[in-house]
N, C-alpha and C positions, 0 to 999 in steps of 0.2 A: 101879327108879324110872325113868319116861322122862322126859327132859327134851327141851322143845321150844325151841331157842335160836336168837333172832334175831340176825343178823349185821350189821344195819344194811347200807349202800347203798355205801360205799367201798371199802376195804382190809381187812387182816387186824386192823388197830387199832381198826375200828369197833365190834367186841363190846364189850358193857358188862362191868364187873367181874364182875358176878355172874354173868353168862352164861359169861365165861372161867373162873370156879372152878368152874363146874358141868361144864364140859367136862373140865377138868384132874383132876377126880375119878372120871370116866366110865371104865368099862373099854371101852366100843366107841363109835366116835363116827362116826356117818353124816352125808354132806355131801349135802344135797340139791341135784340138778344138772340141773334142768329146767324150773323156773318162773320162774328168773332167775339171773343171774351176776354176780360181783364182778369189779373191774377187774384183780385178781390170781389167780394160780392156786392149786391144790392145795397145791402144794409151800410156796409162801409161808404159807399158813394152818398148815400143819403145822409148821413152822419156829416161828411164832408162839406158836401153843399149846402146843408140845409134844407132841402127839399125833398118831398116825398117823389118816386118815381114809379112809373107806369110801364110794366114789363111789354115790350111791344114784339112777339114774335113773328116769324114769317108769315104766317096766316093773317094776322092781324094788320100788317103793313100793305100787304098785297092785297086784301081783300075788302079791308075798312079804311082804307088812306082817307077816303073822302070826308069820313067823318072828322079825322084828325085835321084835316085841311079847313074844314069849317069852324072848328074852333079855334084855329091859327087866323080865320076871317074877323073874329069879335075880340080876340084877347092874345097876348103873346104865348107863343106855344115853341118849347125847346125840344128836337130829338136828337138824342146824344148816339153816338156813333164810336166804337171803339176803333182807334186808329184816326183815319181822316175821313170825312163825310162823302168824300166820292169814290172810296176804295172798293164799294160795291155799285153795278148798274143799278140797282133797286132804289138807289138815293138819287140818283138822275132822273128816275121817272117821277118821284116826289116831286123834285124841284118843277118838272115838266107839267104835273097835274095842278101844282101852285100856281104857275103863271097862267095857265089855262083858266082857271078860276080867279084871276084879278087879285091874289094873295101875295102880298110883297115878302120876299124872302131874304137871309143873310146867312152866308156861311162863315164859320170860324173853323179855319185849317188846325191840324195838330201832325204830329209825325205819325207815319204807317210803317208796316213792315217794307212797302214798296221803297223808300228810303233810308230804313233803318239797317236793312242788311247790309249796308256799307261797314257795319262793324266789324265784319270779317275779314276787311281789307281788300276785296273786290272793288273795283272803282264801278261806281253807278253807270257811267255813260258807255261801259263794256258790256252792258245786257242788253240782250234780245227779248223778244217776246216772252212775256209772262205766262204761265200756264196753271192750270189746276190738275191736280191729280186726284180723281173720286176713287171710293170705295168699291171694288170688284164685287161681284156678288156672283153664284154658282151659273148663273144664266146670263150675267151682263159684264164684258171684259174689254170696255173700249180701250184704245191704244192710239187716239188722235193726239193726245198730250205729246207722246213718244215722237212723233212724226215732227212735230213743232220743235222739241228739244234737239233734234236731230239736225234741223233746219240751222236752229242758231247754232250748234256748234260747227257747221260746214262753213259759217259766215264768221269764225272766231268769238262768238258772243256766248257770254254766260247765260244760263236760264235759273229764273227764280220761279220754284214749284210751289204755289199754294196748296196746303194739303187740307183733304176732305173735313167738314165738319157735320156730323148729322145732329142736331138738335129739334127736339120734339117732330121726329120722324114716326108715321104709323108704318106698320107690318102691311105687306099686300092684304094679308086677310082681313085685319081691322079695316083699312081702306075701302076694301071691295063690300065689306059689311057694312059701312058707315059707323062704325065704332070711334069715338074720339079717344083709343086708348093708344098711348105714345110708348115708343122704344126709349131705352136709357139713351141719354148722351154719350156721342162715340167722336173721338178725334184722331185724326189717322195721326201714325208718328212717323217718323223719320225712317224707321225699320220696315216698316208697311210698305210706305212708299218705294223704297229701295228694293223690297222683295219682287214689287210688280213690275219695276223697270227692269230686274234681272230676268224676271219670268220673260217679258216681251221680247229680250235681247236672245234669248234661249230659243223661243218660238221661231224668230225670224231667221235664225243660223240653221234650225229644222228645215227651213223653206227654201236654204240656199242662199241667203242674203248676208249681205257683209255690215254691219250696223257702224255707226259714226261713234258710238256710246258703247264702251266693253266694262265687263267687271273691275278692270284698273282705272277706269275713268276717275279723275279726281274731282269730289264732290265735298259740299260742306252741310253740315247739319246744325240746325239752329233751334234752340229752344227758350221759349218765353222772353224773346229779344224786349228789350226795354225794362225787365226787372230785375231786382236785385239779384235773382239767383239765375239770370241769363247764363245759356250754356251754348258754346259754340265749339264743331268738332270736325277736323277735316282729315281727309283719307280717300280711299277710292271707294267705289259704289258698292263693292263687297263688305268694305268695312262699314260703311253705313246701313247695312242690314243687320248689324250685332251691335252698333255702338250703343250705349246707355245715355240717353238724354233727359230720363226723368218725365215730371209732367207735361201737359201739354201749354201751349200751341206750339208747333212744331213747323218748321219750312224746311226746305231742302234746295239746294242750289248744285247746278251740272255745271261745271267751269268750261269755258270755251279755250281760246288763247290766251295765255296769261302774261302778263307784264311782269319782269322779275321784281318788282317791287310787292305786286300784288302775290305772287309766291312767296317771298320773305314772310308776308303776313300770315299767310295761310299755314305757314309752317309752326307758328305760334301756336296754332290749335291743333296740330298734328295728333293722331290716334298712334301713329307709327311712323317717323320720320324717314324712315325707307321707301315709305311708299313715295313718296316725292322724289327721291335720288332715282328711282327706278322708273318714274312715268311722269312726272310733271314737264320735266325738262324739254320733253318731246312736244310739248305745247306752249313754249312760250315766246313772246314777241321779240 
């Protein structure tokens, strides 16, 4: 049996009782280590679960998944995922491969950022399409995520922006030379995401476009959701470029049309209450 087990968002204790029971009866336990991270390390998880964990990075999951699945064909194997197992498309691929090989699987769900963002007070059914904001490079500056945020806002919907994670990535030079040398991990901050959005707004204005999103659009920055030191800050997009939220992981929400109740909740986390008086009331239902 292959078990896909969600670990939740905070620390070792966020696993469900059902998930913990599955982990403890499995012969081999893999920890997916590239789509998200917990606030505690592998050692803390091993101590709490009473099991040795095998780190599964992107390369291992995408290139050696068949060997993992062959093990699941002869013994119980757990694949641990931060958040919920289906928070990333990679894990759907694992299920499809298991079915093709005739290997039974069981999914044990948990909280993920997709539903935990409700902690800021915005109502989940008012969210549109979720987007990913990637790190720009000197030669690659995609803007497709901005168009999706604009579409959501035109429809009055909020947008959850998942921010880029670079774990075990190779530089272009090392990749071309086939050297297994990896760059240090990088986690996009709310500041960096806001700066990229502001740059796109500026670029489009120079091209004569009028954007739905401006420097004064109300946004929400979230950090370490589900952890004891969770932090939430609401304010304008401009304010999000300088707000201090601390260590990763960060997420950003660009608001759409807000219900008065949502507005009242966001004010609890405001960087500057005057931002709401000046801007938010223009986009309330």
